[in-house]
PAVEXTI-78799 format. One line per 5 residues: number of its first residue (from 1); their letters; for each residue y, z negated, x of N, C-alpha, C. Coordinates in nm, 2 decimals, padded with zeros to 4 digits. Each point is the difference from the previous one (the first is absolute). Last residue first. Example, Ala and Ser with C-alpha at 12.3 -4.5 7.8 and 13.67 -1.06 7.14 Angstrom:
BEGIN
2) SA) -00.22:-00.71:01.28:00.11:00.00:00.09:00.11:-00.08:-00.08  -00.57:00.01:00.03:00.12:00.00:-00.09:00.12:00.00:00.09
***
This chain:
BEGIN
254) XXXXX) 09.73:-09.74:07.67:-00.12:00.02:-00.08:-00.03:-00.14:-00.06  00.37:00.06:00.30:00.02:00.08:-00.12:-00.12:00.01:-00.09  00.21:-00.38:00.37:-00.12:00.09:-00.03:00.02:00.07:-00.13  00.44:-00.12:00.27:-00.11:-00.08:-00.06:-00.11:00.09:-00.03  00.55:-00.02:00.19:-00.13:00.05:00.03:-00.10:-00.10:-00.06
249) XXXXX) 00.55:00.16:-00.03:-00.10:-00.10:-00.04:-00.14:00.06:00.02  00.56:00.06:00.18:-00.13:00.06:-00.03:-00.10:-00.11:-00.04  00.54:00.01:-00.06:-00.10:-00.07:00.08:-00.14:00.06:-00.05  00.49:00.07:-00.15:-00.07:00.10:00.09:-00.10:-00.07:00.09  00.27:-00.18:-00.37:00.04:-00.04:00.14:-00.08:00.09:00.10
244) XXXXX) -00.07:00.04:-00.47:00.14:00.00:00.01:00.05:-00.02:00.14  -00.47:-00.02:-00.10:00.05:00.13:-00.01:00.16:00.01:00.02  -00.22:-00.42:-00.02:-00.03:00.07:00.13:00.05:00.14:00.00  00.05:-00.25:-00.40:00.08:-00.06:00.11:-00.02:00.08:00.13  -00.27:00.11:-00.37:00.14:00.04:-00.02:00.09:-00.05:00.11
239) XXXXX) -00.44:-00.16:-00.01:00.00:00.15:00.04:00.14:00.06:-00.01  -00.06:-00.44:-00.15:00.00:00.00:00.14:00.00:00.15:00.05  -00.03:-00.08:-00.46:00.13:-00.05:00.05:00.01:00.01:00.15  -00.42:00.10:-00.21:00.10:00.10:-00.01:00.14:-00.04:00.05  -00.44:-00.23:00.22:00.06:00.02:-00.14:00.11:00.10:00.00
234) XXXXX) -00.34:00.07:00.40:00.08:-00.11:-00.05:00.05:00.03:-00.15  -00.47:00.18:00.24:00.14:00.04:-00.04:00.08:-00.11:-00.05  -00.37:-00.13:00.36:00.00:00.07:-00.13:00.14:00.04:-00.04  -00.10:-00.22:00.41:-00.14:00.04:-00.03:-00.01:00.07:-00.13  00.43:00.02:00.37:-00.07:-00.10:-00.09:-00.13:00.05:-00.05
229) XXXXX) 00.47:00.11:00.34:-00.15:00.02:-00.02:-00.06:-00.11:-00.07  00.52:00.24:00.10:-00.08:-00.12:-00.05:-00.14:00.04:-00.02  00.47:00.21:00.29:-00.12:00.01:-00.08:-00.06:-00.13:-00.03  00.42:00.06:00.22:-00.03:00.14:-00.03:-00.12:00.02:-00.08  00.37:-00.43:00.04:-00.13:00.06:00.02:00.00:00.15:-00.02
224) XXXXX) 00.38:-00.31:-00.06:-00.03:00.03:00.14:-00.13:00.07:00.03  00.15:-00.18:-00.43:00.06:00.13:00.03:-00.02:00.04:00.15  -00.13:-00.43:-00.19:-00.10:00.11:-00.01:00.06:00.14:00.03  00.19:-00.45:00.24:00.01:00.07:-00.13:-00.11:00.11:-00.01  -00.10:-00.42:00.32:00.09:00.11:-00.01:00.01:00.05:-00.14
219) XXXXX) -00.16:-00.45:00.11:-00.02:00.08:00.13:00.10:00.11:00.00  00.00:-00.51:-00.26:00.01:00.14:00.00:-00.02:00.06:00.13  -00.20:-00.46:-00.23:00.08:00.05:00.11:00.01:00.15:00.00  -00.26:-00.27:-00.33:00.13:-00.07:00.02:00.09:00.08:00.09  -00.36:00.27:-00.29:-00.01:-00.13:00.07:00.14:-00.04:00.03
214) XXXXX) -00.16:00.35:-00.41:00.06:-00.03:00.13:-00.02:-00.14:00.05  -00.21:00.34:-00.36:-00.03:-00.14:00.04:00.06:-00.03:00.13  -00.04:00.44:-00.23:00.08:-00.09:-00.09:-00.03:-00.15:00.03  -00.35:00.29:00.23:00.11:00.06:-00.07:00.06:-00.10:-00.10  -00.40:-00.06:00.28:00.12:-00.03:00.07:00.13:00.04:-00.08
209) XXXXX) -00.47:00.10:-00.11:00.03:-00.14:-00.03:00.13:-00.04:00.06  -00.20:00.44:00.08:00.07:-00.02:-00.13:00.04:-00.14:-00.03  -00.04:00.14:00.51:-00.09:00.02:-00.11:00.08:-00.04:-00.13  00.19:00.20:00.48:00.00:-00.12:-00.09:-00.09:00.03:-00.12  00.25:00.20:00.48:-00.13:-00.02:-00.04:-00.01:-00.12:-00.10
204) XXXXX) 00.42:00.35:00.21:-00.05:-00.13:-00.06:-00.15:00.02:-00.04  00.36:00.24:00.37:-00.10:00.03:-00.10:-00.06:-00.13:-00.04  00.44:00.24:00.29:-00.06:-00.13:-00.05:-00.10:00.04:-00.11  00.29:00.24:00.46:-00.06:00.02:-00.14:-00.07:-00.13:-00.03  00.23:00.03:00.40:00.05:00.13:-00.05:-00.05:00.03:-00.14
199) XXXXX) 00.09:-00.51:00.22:-00.10:00.11:-00.01:00.07:00.13:-00.05  00.21:-00.44:00.06:-00.01:00.08:00.12:-00.10:00.12:-00.01  00.06:-00.32:-00.36:00.14:00.05:00.04:-00.01:00.09:00.12  -00.39:-00.23:-00.14:00.04:00.10:-00.09:00.13:00.07:00.03  -00.15:-00.37:00.26:-00.09:00.11:00.02:00.03:00.12:-00.09
194) XXXXX) 00.24:-00.41:-00.06:00.04:00.07:00.12:-00.09:00.13:00.03  -00.12:-00.27:-00.36:00.13:00.06:-00.03:00.05:00.07:00.12  -00.39:-00.25:00.04:-00.02:00.12:-00.08:00.13:00.07:-00.03  00.02:-00.42:00.20:-00.06:00.09:00.10:-00.02:00.14:-00.07  00.16:-00.36:-00.27:00.10:00.04:00.10:-00.06:00.11:00.09
189) XXXXX) -00.29:-00.20:-00.32:00.11:00.08:-00.06:00.10:00.06:00.10  -00.33:-00.32:00.14:-00.05:00.14:-00.02:00.10:00.09:-00.06  00.13:-00.44:00.04:-00.02:00.06:00.14:-00.06:00.14:-00.01  00.06:-00.28:-00.40:00.13:00.05:00.05:-00.02:00.07:00.14  -00.38:-00.03:-00.41:00.06:-00.09:00.11:00.11:00.08:00.07
184) XXXXX) -00.23:00.18:-00.38:00.00:-00.15:-00.03:00.05:-00.08:00.11  00.16:00.52:-00.12:-00.10:-00.08:00.07:00.00:-00.14:-00.04  00.17:00.54:-00.19:00.02:-00.15:00.03:-00.12:-00.06:00.07  00.30:00.49:-00.18:-00.12:-00.06:00.06:00.03:-00.14:00.03  00.31:00.16:-00.38:-00.06:00.08:00.11:-00.13:-00.06:00.05
179) XXXXX) 00.35:-00.10:-00.37:00.00:-00.08:00.12:-00.07:00.06:00.12  00.04:00.21:-00.45:00.14:-00.05:00.04:00.00:-00.07:00.13  -00.41:00.17:-00.19:00.10:00.11:00.01:00.13:-00.04:00.05  -00.44:-00.26:00.16:00.07:00.02:-00.13:00.10:00.11:00.02  -00.48:-00.24:00.26:00.12:00.09:-00.01:00.06:00.00:-00.14
174) XXXXX) -00.36:-00.29:00.38:00.04:00.03:-00.13:00.12:00.09:00.00  -00.24:-00.13:00.39:-00.05:-00.11:-00.09:00.03:00.03:-00.14  -00.06:00.38:00.41:00.10:-00.09:-00.07:-00.08:-00.10:-00.08  -00.02:00.41:00.44:-00.06:-00.07:-00.11:00.10:-00.09:-00.07  00.04:00.47:00.32:00.03:-00.13:-00.03:-00.08:-00.06:-00.12
169) XXXXX) 00.07:00.40:00.42:-00.09:-00.03:-00.12:00.01:-00.15:-00.03  00.32:00.37:00.29:-00.04:-00.13:-00.03:-00.08:-00.01:-00.13  00.13:00.37:00.43:-00.01:-00.02:-00.14:-00.06:-00.14:-00.03  00.31:00.16:00.45:-00.13:-00.03:-00.06:00.01:00.01:-00.16  00.37:00.02:00.34:-00.08:00.12:-00.01:-00.14:-00.01:-00.06
164) XXXXX) 00.25:-00.41:00.28:00.05:00.10:-00.10:-00.10:00.11:-00.01  00.11:-00.53:00.24:-00.09:00.11:-00.03:00.06:00.08:-00.11  00.16:-00.42:00.18:00.01:00.09:00.11:-00.08:00.13:-00.03  00.02:-00.39:-00.29:00.13:00.06:00.00:00.01:00.11:00.11  -00.39:-00.26:-00.05:00.01:00.11:-00.10:00.14:00.06:00.00
159) XXXXX) -00.08:-00.37:00.29:-00.08:00.12:00.04:00.02:00.11:-00.10  00.20:-00.41:-00.10:00.07:00.06:00.11:-00.07:00.13:00.05  -00.20:-00.28:-00.33:00.12:00.07:-00.05:00.07:00.08:00.11  -00.35:-00.29:00.12:-00.06:00.12:-00.07:00.12:00.08:-00.06  00.12:-00.40:00.21:-00.05:00.10:00.10:-00.06:00.12:-00.07
154) XXXXX) 00.18:-00.36:-00.28:00.10:00.08:00.08:-00.06:00.10:00.10  -00.33:-00.14:-00.41:00.11:-00.07:00.07:00.08:00.09:00.09  -00.54:00.05:-00.14:00.13:00.01:-00.07:00.10:-00.07:00.10  -00.57:00.18:-00.04:00.11:-00.05:00.08:00.13:00.02:-00.08  -00.56:-00.08:-00.14:00.11:00.09:00.02:00.11:-00.06:00.08
149) XXXXX) -00.43:-00.18:-00.22:-00.02:00.08:00.12:00.10:00.11:00.02  -00.04:-00.38:-00.33:00.02:00.14:-00.04:-00.04:00.10:00.11  -00.03:-00.47:00.07:-00.05:00.01:-00.13:00.01:00.14:-00.06  00.19:-00.12:00.43:-00.14:00.01:00.00:-00.07:00.02:-00.14  00.48:00.14:00.22:-00.04:-00.08:-00.12:-00.15:00.01:-00.01
144) XXXXX) 00.39:00.08:00.41:-00.13:00.03:-00.05:-00.03:-00.10:-00.12  00.47:00.20:00.23:-00.07:-00.12:-00.04:-00.13:00.04:-00.07  00.17:00.37:00.33:00.07:-00.10:-00.08:-00.08:-00.12:-00.03  -00.06:00.58:00.14:-00.01:-00.14:00.04:00.08:-00.09:-00.10  -00.24:00.49:-00.10:00.12:-00.08:00.01:-00.02:-00.14:00.05
139) XXXXX) -00.31:00.44:00.09:00.00:-00.12:-00.08:00.13:-00.08:00.03  -00.20:00.52:00.04:00.11:-00.08:00.05:00.00:-00.12:-00.09  -00.38:00.41:00.12:00.05:-00.11:-00.09:00.11:-00.08:00.08  -00.27:00.51:00.00:00.08:-00.09:00.08:00.06:-00.11:-00.09  -00.44:00.36:-00.02:00.10:-00.07:-00.07:00.07:-00.10:00.09
134) XXXXX) -00.36:00.29:00.14:00.10:00.09:-00.06:00.11:-00.07:-00.08  -00.48:-00.23:00.07:00.06:00.09:00.09:00.10:00.10:-00.08  -00.08:-00.50:-00.18:-00.07:00.13:00.00:00.07:00.10:00.10  00.08:-00.49:-00.28:-00.05:00.03:00.13:-00.08:00.13:-00.01  00.23:-00.24:-00.36:00.04:00.13:00.04:-00.05:00.03:00.14
129) XXXXX) -00.07:-00.42:-00.22:-00.06:00.10:-00.08:00.03:00.14:00.05  00.21:-00.37:00.19:-00.14:00.00:00.04:-00.07:00.11:-00.08  00.45:-00.07:-00.11:-00.01:00.05:00.14:-00.15:00.01:00.04  00.10:-00.21:-00.40:00.01:00.15:-00.01:-00.01:00.06:00.13  -00.01:-00.46:-00.01:-00.13:00.05:-00.05:00.01:00.15:-00.03
124) XXXXX) 00.39:-00.24:00.15:-00.11:00.01:00.10:-00.12:00.06:-00.05  00.51:00.10:-00.16:-00.12:-00.07:-00.04:-00.11:00.02:00.10  00.44:00.21:-00.02:00.02:-00.14:00.03:-00.12:-00.09:-00.04  00.09:00.56:00.15:-00.05:-00.10:-00.09:00.05:-00.14:00.04  00.02:00.58:00.09:00.07:-00.12:00.02:-00.05:-00.10:-00.10
119) XXXXX) -00.20:00.48:00.23:00.01:-00.09:-00.12:00.06:-00.13:00.04  -00.12:00.55:00.15:00.07:-00.12:00.05:00.03:-00.09:-00.13  -00.35:00.45:00.15:00.07:-00.08:-00.10:00.06:-00.13:00.06  -00.29:00.39:00.18:00.14:-00.01:00.03:00.08:-00.08:-00.10  -00.44:00.14:-00.20:00.03:00.03:00.14:00.15:-00.02:00.02
114) XXXXX) -00.40:-00.20:-00.37:00.12:00.08:00.02:00.03:00.01:00.15  -00.36:-00.26:-00.16:-00.03:00.14:00.02:00.12:00.09:00.01  00.02:-00.46:-00.27:-00.07:00.02:00.12:-00.05:00.15:00.00  00.23:-00.20:-00.37:00.08:00.07:00.10:-00.07:00.03:00.13  -00.15:-00.25:-00.40:00.00:00.14:-00.03:00.08:00.08:00.11
109) XXXXX) -00.03:-00.48:00.00:-00.14:00.06:00.02:00.00:00.15:-00.02  00.41:-00.24:-00.07:-00.04:00.01:00.14:-00.14:00.06:00.02  00.24:-00.11:-00.43:00.02:00.13:00.06:-00.07:00.02:00.13  00.02:-00.42:-00.25:-00.11:00.09:-00.03:00.02:00.14:00.05  00.34:-00.33:00.05:-00.10:-00.02:00.09:-00.12:00.09:-00.03
104) XXXXX) 00.36:-00.02:-00.30:00.03:00.08:00.12:-00.11:-00.01:00.10  -00.04:-00.27:-00.37:-00.01:00.14:-00.04:00.03:00.09:00.12  00.05:-00.47:00.05:-00.14:00.04:-00.01:-00.02:00.15:-00.04  00.45:-00.16:00.28:-00.07:-00.03:-00.12:-00.14:00.05:-00.01  00.36:00.07:00.35:-00.11:-00.10:00.02:-00.08:-00.04:-00.12
99) XXXXX) 00.26:00.49:00.12:00.03:-00.14:-00.03:-00.12:-00.08:00.01  00.11:00.45:00.28:-00.08:-00.04:-00.11:00.03:-00.15:-00.02  00.23:00.47:00.24:00.00:-00.14:-00.01:-00.09:-00.04:-00.12  00.02:00.47:00.33:00.00:-00.07:-00.13:00.01:-00.15:00.03  -00.02:00.55:00.21:00.05:-00.14:00.04:00.03:-00.07:-00.13
94) XXXXX) -00.34:00.46:00.13:00.11:-00.07:-00.07:00.04:-00.14:00.06  -00.36:00.34:00.14:00.13:00.00:00.06:00.11:-00.08:-00.07  -00.40:00.17:-00.29:-00.01:-00.01:00.14:00.14:00.00:00.06  00.01:-00.14:-00.50:-00.06:00.11:00.08:00.00:-00.03:00.14  00.04:-00.24:-00.53:00.02:-00.02:00.15:-00.07:00.12:00.07
89) XXXXX) -00.02:-00.08:-00.48:00.13:00.05:00.04:00.03:-00.01:00.15  -00.40:-00.17:-00.21:00.00:00.15:-00.01:00.13:00.06:00.04  -00.06:-00.48:-00.04:-00.05:00.06:00.12:00.00:00.15:00.01  00.12:-00.22:-00.41:00.10:-00.02:00.11:-00.05:00.06:00.13  -00.30:-00.01:-00.36:00.10:00.10:-00.02:00.11:-00.01:00.10
84) XXXXX) -00.34:-00.32:00.03:-00.05:00.14:00.03:00.10:00.10:-00.02  00.10:-00.44:-00.13:-00.01:00.01:00.15:-00.05:00.14:00.04  00.00:-00.12:-00.46:00.14:00.02:00.05:00.00:00.02:00.15  -00.41:-00.10:-00.21:00.05:00.13:-00.04:00.14:00.03:00.06  -00.18:-00.43:00.07:-00.08:00.10:00.08:00.05:00.15:-00.04
79) XXXXX) 00.18:-00.37:-00.24:00.05:00.01:00.14:-00.07:00.10:00.08  -00.17:-00.08:-00.43:00.13:00.06:-00.01:00.07:00.02:00.14  -00.40:-00.25:-00.03:-00.03:00.14:-00.02:00.13:00.08:-00.01  00.04:-00.46:00.02:-00.06:00.05:00.13:-00.03:00.14:-00.01  00.14:-00.22:-00.39:00.11:00.03:00.09:-00.05:00.05:00.14
74) XXXXX) -00.30:-00.16:-00.32:00.05:00.13:-00.04:00.12:00.04:00.09  -00.19:-00.42:00.07:-00.09:00.10:00.04:00.05:00.14:-00.04  00.25:-00.37:-00.14:00.00:00.01:00.15:-00.09:00.12:00.05  -00.02:-00.13:-00.45:00.12:00.08:00.02:00.02:00.02:00.15  -00.35:-00.28:-00.14:-00.03:00.14:-00.04:00.12:00.09:00.03
69) XXXXX) 00.06:-00.46:00.07:-00.09:00.06:00.10:-00.03:00.15:-00.03  00.24:-00.25:-00.32:00.09:00.02:00.12:-00.09:00.07:00.11  -00.22:-00.14:-00.38:00.08:00.11:-00.03:00.09:00.04:00.11  -00.27:-00.38:00.04:-00.07:00.12:00.03:00.08:00.13:-00.05  00.26:-00.44:00.17:-00.10:00.02:-00.10:-00.06:00.14:00.02
64) XXXXX) 00.25:-00.38:00.34:-00.01:00.14:-00.05:-00.11:00.00:-00.11  00.13:-00.38:00.29:00.11:00.03:-00.10:-00.01:00.14:-00.05  -00.31:-00.16:00.33:-00.02:-00.07:-00.13:00.11:00.02:-00.10  -00.20:00.35:00.38:00.11:-00.10:-00.01:-00.01:-00.07:-00.14  -00.44:00.19:00.25:00.11:00.05:-00.08:00.10:-00.11:-00.03
59) XXXXX) -00.28:-00.07:00.44:-00.02:00.01:-00.15:00.12:00.07:-00.06  -00.27:-00.06:00.53:00.12:00.01:-00.09:-00.04:00.01:-00.14  -00.23:-00.19:00.50:00.02:00.12:-00.08:00.13:00.00:-00.07  -00.19:-00.36:00.28:-00.10:00.11:00.02:00.03:00.12:-00.08  00.24:-00.40:-00.18:-00.08:-00.02:00.12:-00.11:00.11:00.01
54) XXXXX) 00.44:00.14:-00.24:-00.08:-00.12:-00.02:-00.09:-00.01:00.12  00.48:00.27:-00.20:-00.10:-00.02:00.10:-00.08:-00.13:-00.04  00.23:00.36:-00.34:00.03:-00.13:00.06:-00.11:-00.03:00.10  00.25:00.48:-00.21:-00.12:-00.09:00.02:00.04:-00.14:00.05  00.33:00.33:-00.12:-00.11:00.06:-00.07:-00.13:-00.08:00.01
49) XXXXX) 00.47:-00.06:00.20:-00.03:-00.07:-00.12:-00.12:00.05:-00.08  00.19:00.11:00.45:00.05:00.08:-00.11:-00.02:-00.06:-00.13  -00.18:-00.19:00.39:00.15:-00.01:00.02:00.07:00.08:-00.11  -00.47:00.01:00.03:00.04:-00.13:-00.05:00.15:-00.01:00.01  -00.20:00.38:00.19:-00.01:00.01:-00.15:00.05:-00.14:-00.06
44) XXXXX) -00.02:00.02:00.47:00.10:00.09:-00.05:00.00:00.01:-00.15  -00.34:-00.25:00.21:00.13:-00.07:00.02:00.11:00.09:-00.06  -00.43:00.19:00.02:00.01:-00.10:-00.11:00.13:-00.08:00.01  -00.10:00.31:00.34:00.03:00.07:-00.13:00.02:-00.10:-00.11  -00.14:-00.16:00.42:00.14:00.04:00.00:00.04:00.07:-00.13
39) XXXXX) -00.45:-00.13:00.05:00.08:-00.12:-00.01:00.15:00.04:00.00  -00.32:00.34:00.08:00.00:-00.04:-00.14:00.10:-00.12:-00.02  -00.07:00.14:00.44:00.07:00.10:-00.08:00.01:-00.04:-00.14  -00.27:-00.26:00.27:00.14:-00.02:00.04:00.09:00.10:-00.08  -00.47:00.04:-00.03:00.05:-00.11:-00.08:00.15:-00.03:00.03
34) XXXXX) -00.18:00.50:00.08:-00.02:-00.13:00.05:00.05:-00.11:-00.09  -00.19:00.47:-00.20:00.11:-00.04:00.10:-00.03:-00.14:00.04  -00.21:00.27:-00.37:-00.04:00.04:00.13:00.11:-00.02:00.10  -00.02:-00.10:-00.49:00.09:00.10:00.06:-00.03:00.05:00.14  -00.28:-00.32:-00.24:00.02:00.11:-00.09:00.10:00.10:00.06
29) XXXXX) -00.11:-00.39:00.25:-00.12:00.08:-00.02:00.03:00.12:-00.09  00.35:-00.31:00.05:-00.03:00.06:00.13:-00.12:00.09:00.00  00.10:-00.26:-00.38:00.09:00.11:00.02:-00.02:00.07:00.13  -00.25:-00.39:-00.09:-00.04:00.11:-00.09:00.09:00.12:00.02  00.10:-00.39:00.25:-00.12:00.07:00.05:-00.04:00.11:-00.09
24) XXXXX) 00.37:-00.26:-00.13:00.03:00.08:00.12:-00.12:00.07:00.05  00.02:-00.12:-00.52:-00.01:-00.07:00.13:00.03:00.09:00.11  00.16:-00.04:-00.55:-00.07:00.08:00.10:-00.01:-00.08:00.13  00.10:-00.04:-00.58:00.01:-00.06:00.13:-00.08:00.09:00.10  00.07:00.14:-00.45:00.08:-00.12:-00.01:00.02:-00.06:00.14
19) XXXXX) -00.24:00.42:-00.15:-00.07:-00.12:00.02:00.08:-00.13:-00.01  00.19:00.45:-00.05:-00.13:00.01:-00.07:-00.08:-00.14:00.00  00.42:00.06:00.23:00.02:00.01:-00.15:-00.13:00.00:-00.07  -00.02:00.01:00.47:00.05:-00.13:-00.05:00.03:00.00:-00.15  -00.15:00.40:00.21:-00.10:-00.10:00.00:00.05:-00.13:-00.05
14) XXXXX) 00.31:00.34:00.05:-00.10:00.04:-00.10:-00.11:-00.10:-00.01  00.33:-00.05:00.34:00.05:-00.03:-00.14:-00.10:00.03:-00.11  -00.10:00.11:00.45:00.00:-00.14:-00.01:00.05:-00.04:-00.15  00.00:00.46:00.13:-00.14:-00.05:-00.01:00.00:-00.15:-00.03  00.41:00.21:00.08:-00.05:00.03:-00.13:-00.14:-00.05:-00.02
9) XXXXX) 00.20:-00.05:00.42:00.07:-00.08:-00.10:-00.05:00.03:-00.14  -00.17:00.25:00.36:-00.05:-00.14:00.01:00.07:-00.08:-00.11  00.15:00.44:00.05:-00.13:-00.01:-00.06:-00.06:-00.14:00.01  00.42:00.07:00.20:00.01:00.02:-00.14:-00.14:-00.01:-00.07  00.02:-00.01:00.47:00.05:-00.12:-00.06:00.01:00.01:-00.15
4) XXXX) -00.36:00.31:00.21:00.14:-00.02:00.02:00.04:-00.14:-00.06  -00.51:00.12:00.17:00.09:00.00:-00.11:00.14:-00.02:00.04  -00.40:00.24:00.29:00.07:-00.13:-00.01:00.10:00.00:-00.12  -00.46:00.30:00.04:00.14:00.00:00.02:00.06:-00.13:-00.02
***
């Protein structure tokens, strides 16, 4: 079976963290994909600051210590759990928007096999991951950011303004009770704000490291959410907040 983008990503990071350095040839043999595919994946991981490109491969980023790397690996598992829970909410025939963040991206592999599903995305790699009979993908146009493989800007905003009736699955770079959902870049914040405003329902995908750590640019208030999906039960003050605002909280119960 050909590995998905997410599976390739995790395989690359696992080997890199274990060995400190990986070669393109080694990864191509390990993942059973072409060297061109590996090279593209390494560029994407380097753009996120997780790896540094080197001649013929990549190495663990020099500004990272191994406690950070261990945390990154734990977050990968948290994102997998969250993505599965989110995908379980999607039924045949649904119309949904999926944000371009890595947690939202993890949903895509779990959606293949759905019938009559319409998915709005601004992420090229999410669109590629959703290639499956029965799934209709609408990729927003606009300014393409190769380091993130997504689209933003006025054209993307104009398209999302013309759409209604979907459920929005949103990621975040951090949340706080007073400032809401946030992003580290203004263009993503603007597009997600429009997507949330035009949706009939907004669902947040956020691992526990995002709580009480707002980024610079506000997306929306938390009160606009109908549900929050995370990998473990939030702290009591957060549970009280969600209860007061009638926001459903989904997390593994076992």
